[in-house]
C-alpha positions in Angstrom: -38.9 -1.1 -3.8 -37.1 -0.5 -0.8 -39.2 -1.9 2.5 -39.4 1.2 5.0 -37.8 0.2 7.7 -36.0 2.8 9.8 -33.8 2.6 12.7 -32.3 5.3 15.8 -29.0 5.8 16.4 -27.9 8.1 18.7 -24.7 9.6 19.6 -23.5 11.0 23.0 -20.9 13.2 22.4 -22.1 16.7 20.9 -18.9 17.3 19.3 -18.3 14.1 17.8 -22.0 14.4 16.2 -20.7 18.0 14.8 -17.3 16.4 13.3 -19.1 13.2 11.8 -21.9 15.4 10.2 -19.6 17.4 8.3 -19.9 20.6 7.1 -23.8 21.6 6.7 -24.3 17.7 6.5 -21.7 16.7 3.5 -20.6 13.5 5.6 -24.0 12.4 5.7 -24.8 12.8 2.1 -21.9 10.4 1.1 -23.3 7.6 3.7 -26.4 7.8 2.2 -24.7 7.2 -1.2 -22.9 4.1 0.0 -25.1 2.8 2.1 -28.2 3.9 -0.1 -30.5 4.9 2.8 -32.3 7.8 3.6 -30.8 9.2 7.2 -31.6 12.5 8.4 -29.9 14.0 11.5 -31.8 15.8 14.7 -29.4 17.0 17.3 -27.3 14.1 18.1 -29.3 11.5 16.5 -29.7 10.2 13.4 -32.7 9.0 11.7 -32.2 5.4 9.6 -34.7 4.4 6.8 -34.6 1.9 4.1 -34.0 -1.8 3.5 -33.3 -3.7 6.3 -29.9 -4.3 4.7 -29.4 -0.5 4.1 -30.1 0.1 7.5 -27.5 -2.6 9.0 -24.8 -1.1 6.4 -25.3 2.7 7.4 -25.0 1.5 11.3 -22.0 -0.1 10.5 -20.7 2.4 8.6 -21.7 4.8 11.1 -19.9 2.9 14.3 -16.8 2.9 12.2 -16.9 6.4 11.8 -17.6 8.0 15.2 -14.4 5.4 16.1 -12.5 7.6 13.3 -13.2 10.6 14.8 -12.9 9.8 18.6 -9.3 9.4 17.3 -9.0 12.7 16.5 -9.0 11.8 12.4 -10.5 14.0 10.6 -13.3 12.2 9.0 -14.2 13.6 5.2 -15.8 12.0 2.1 -12.7 10.7 1.1 -12.9 8.5 4.4 -16.4 7.6 4.2 -16.3 6.3 1.2 -12.7 4.2 1.7 -14.0 2.9 5.1 -17.4 2.0 3.4 -15.6 0.4 0.7 -13.5 -1.8 3.4 -16.3 -2.6 5.0 -18.2 -3.5 2.0 -15.2 -5.6 1.0 -14.0 -7.6 4.5 -11.1 -9.8 2.4 -10.1 -6.3 1.2 -8.8 -5.3 4.7 -6.2 -8.5 5.1 -5.5 -8.1 1.5 -4.0 -4.2 2.6 -2.3 -5.9 6.1 -5.1 -4.3 8.3 -6.3 -7.1 10.2 -9.7 -5.3 11.3 -11.2 -1.9 11.3 -10.3 -1.0 14.8 -6.4 -1.5 13.9 -7.2 0.5 10.8 -8.7 3.3 13.3 -5.6 3.1 15.1 -3.2 3.1 12.2 -5.1 6.4 10.4 -4.8 8.3 13.8 -1.0 8.3 13.9 0.1 11.6 12.5 3.2 11.0 9.7 3.9 14.7 10.1 3.6 17.7 11.7 4.0 21.3 9.7 5.6 24.2 11.2 2.0 25.5 11.4 0.8 22.9 13.4 -1.0 20.8 11.0 -1.4 17.2 11.1 -0.8 14.9 7.8 -1.9 11.3 8.1 -2.3 8.8 6.1 -5.9 8.1 4.6 -6.1 4.9 3.7 -4.9 1.6 4.9 -3.1 1.3 1.4 -1.5 5.1 1.9 -0.4 3.7 5.7 1.7 0.5 3.8 3.5 3.0 1.3 4.6 5.4 4.3 5.6 2.3 5.8 7.7 1.2 3.4 9.5 4.6 3.0 10.6 4.4 6.4 12.4 1.1 6.1 13.8 0.6 2.7 16.3 2.6 0.4 14.2 2.4 -2.5 10.6 2.5 -3.1 8.2 2.5 -6.2 4.4 3.9 -5.6 2.9 3.0 -8.1 -1.1 3.7 -8.8 -3.8 5.8 -10.1 -3.8 9.4 -10.1 -5.2 11.3 -6.6 -3.7 8.5 -4.2 -1.1 10.9 -2.6 1.9 8.9 -4.1 4.1 12.6 -4.8 2.6 13.9 -1.9 3.6 11.6 0.6 7.0 11.3 -0.8 7.5 15.2 -0.1 5.9 14.6 3.0 8.8 11.1 4.3 11.5 13.5 2.4 10.9 16.8 4.2 10.4 14.1 7.5 13.8 12.7 7.2 15.7 16.7 6.5 14.1 17.6 9.9 15.3 14.3 11.3 18.5 15.3 9.9 18.8 11.6 8.4 19.5 13.4 5.2 21.0 16.7 4.4 19.2 17.5 1.0 16.0 16.3 -1.0 16.5 16.2 -5.0 12.6 16.2 -6.6 12.7 15.4 -10.4 10.6 14.8 -13.4 10.9 14.2 -17.0 9.7 16.9 -19.0 6.6 14.9 -21.0 3.4 16.6 -22.2 0.9 15.0 -21.4 -0.6 14.0 -24.7 -0.7 17.6 -25.8 2.1 20.2 -27.5 2.8 23.4 -25.6 4.8 24.9 -28.0 7.2 27.8 -27.2 7.6 28.4 -23.9 9.4 32.0 -22.9 11.8 32.6 -20.3 14.9 31.2 -19.2 15.5 27.2 -18.8 14.3 26.9 -15.5 11.4 29.4 -16.7 10.7 26.8 -19.3 10.7 23.4 -17.1 8.6 25.2 -13.8 4.9 24.0 -15.9 6.5 20.3 -15.3 7.2 20.6 -11.7 4.7 22.8 -10.6 3.5 20.0 -8.2 6.1 19.0 -6.9 6.3 22.9 -5.5 2.6 22.8 -4.7 3.6 19.5 -2.1 6.6 21.5 -0.9 4.6 24.9 -0.3 1.6 22.8 1.7 4.4 20.8 3.8 6.7 23.5 4.6 5.1 26.8 3.8 6.0 28.3 0.7 8.6 30.8 2.5 10.5 27.9 4.2 10.5 26.1 0.9 12.0 28.9 -0.9 14.6 29.6 1.6 15.2 25.8 1.2 15.7 26.2 -2.3 17.5 29.0 -2.4 20.2 27.1 0.1 20.1 24.4 -2.8 19.1 22.1 0.6 16.2 21.6 -1.9 16.4 20.9 -5.8 13.8 20.5 -8.4 15.0 20.0 -12.1 14.1 18.2 -14.7 14.9 14.1 -15.0 17.9 15.3 -17.3 20.1 17.2 -14.8 20.5 13.8 -12.8 23.1 12.3 -15.5 26.1 12.2 -14.2 25.6 13.0 -10.6 26.1 10.8 -7.3 23.7 12.2 -5.1 24.6 11.2 -1.1 23.3 12.0 2.1 20.0 12.4 -0.2 15.9 11.8 -0.4 14.9 11.8 -4.0 11.7 11.7 -5.6 11.3 10.9 -9.1 7.9 12.0 -9.9 5.6 11.0 -13.3 8.2 7.9 -13.3 6.0 6.1 -16.0 6.8 8.8 -18.3 10.7 7.4 -18.3 12.5 5.3 -20.8 14.1 2.3 -19.6 17.4 3.9 -19.7 16.1 6.9 -18.3 15.2 4.8 -14.9 18.2 3.3 -14.6 20.2 6.3 -15.2 18.4 7.2 -12.1 18.2 4.3 -9.7 22.1 4.3 -10.2 22.4 8.0 -8.7 22.2 6.8 -5.4 25.1 7.6 -3.0 25.8 6.4 0.8 22.8 7.3 3.1 20.9 8.2 0.5 17.0 6.5 -0.6 14.6 7.0 -3.5 10.7 6.8 -3.8 10.0 6.4 -7.8 6.2 7.3 -7.9 3.8 7.0 -11.5 1.1 5.7 -12.8 1.0 2.9 -15.2 -2.4 3.5 -17.0 -1.3 7.0 -18.0 2.0 6.9 -19.7 2.6 9.6 -22.0 5.7 8.3 -23.9 5.8 8.7 -27.8 3.7 5.6 -29.1 6.1 2.9 -28.9 8.3 3.5 -26.7 8.1 1.4 -23.5 8.4 2.8 -19.8 11.1 2.7 -17.7 8.8 2.0 -14.7 7.6 -0.9 -16.5 10.2 -2.3 -16.9 12.1 -1.6 -13.6 8.6 -3.3 -11.8 9.7 -6.4 -14.1 13.4 -6.1 -13.8 13.8 -5.7 -9.6 10.3 -6.9 -8.0 12.9 -9.8 -6.6 15.6 -7.4 -5.2 16.0 -7.3 -1.5 16.0 -3.6 0.1 13.7 -2.5 -3.1 9.8 -2.4 -2.0 7.0 -1.9 -4.7 4.0 -0.8 -3.3 0.6 -0.8 -5.3 -2.6 1.7 -4.4 -5.4 1.5 -6.1 -8.7 3.4 -6.5 -9.6 2.7 -3.2 -6.6 4.9 -1.6 -8.0 8.0 -3.8 -8.5 10.8 -2.1 -9.5 13.3 -4.3 -13.3 14.4 -5.2 -15.0 11.0 -5.0 -16.0 11.0 -8.4 -12.2 10.4 -9.4 -12.1 6.7 -7.7 -15.8 6.1 -9.7 -14.2 7.6 -12.8 -10.9 5.2 -12.4 -12.8 2.3 -11.7 -14.9 2.9 -14.9 -12.0 3.4 -17.4 -10.4 0.3 -15.6 -13.6 -1.8 -16.6 -13.8 -0.2 -20.0 -9.9 -0.6 -21.8 
């Protein structure tokens, strides 16, 4: 049974309190879950109840989240879960090249990209920030990690940013057409309509970053090209930002073919989750082989995202961790 201690926590700015609490106090519920404490909000005051350890943990987390709110970064359940994990695993901050929570807050407050509608896109975790930094400083980056860590989305954001800054003249997005453990059977329509279901996540990212109208306009003008990986064979892609998504489902031959398409003034980002390979049984993943062969090549960066970088529903992080522990 927990000791029955209480502590009052006062937030001196009502607007900060409102952004911290979230819609219908959903952020406070996430703080409770992470700290095993009971939290009640009264105006701009927070009453924390529980064991002395739980109260201290909740207080430390609240102080950090207030700083994040003050930096104009949106605090949501994903941000709370990540910040709590970083505070609980003090060493994790150093492992991800962030010296302290203040530096983490500063890094996450900087917008990576601003959409035409004014939406600020920011890295939400230290791992995501390192991934973005690697893309800015390397011609080839491998982003490896579980679902929900923003690998593809941030790659699309950086591609659009490079296009806007005239660093490249076009964007090429590719994916291997491999079914995820199920047979889709006959798909009606022409070739493009048949492969579109495989490429949908890339379209979704583009529509969110550029807006549907502008994304469609760029695709009509071939400034942005979305195609199955097989379309890359025999081409040399110059002045291009090239993204290969779901790269764990490439064969070694396909991966080598893709990497050797890189032309002058181009860069490539290869994303994948090596725990979800959908290739036929007995086939070797080109992404796994590339990691073994290219990890020491200068100019190529391998960035590893973990469950701490998951920015989807908070249960996704727990699901990933459970599968990693049991399998």
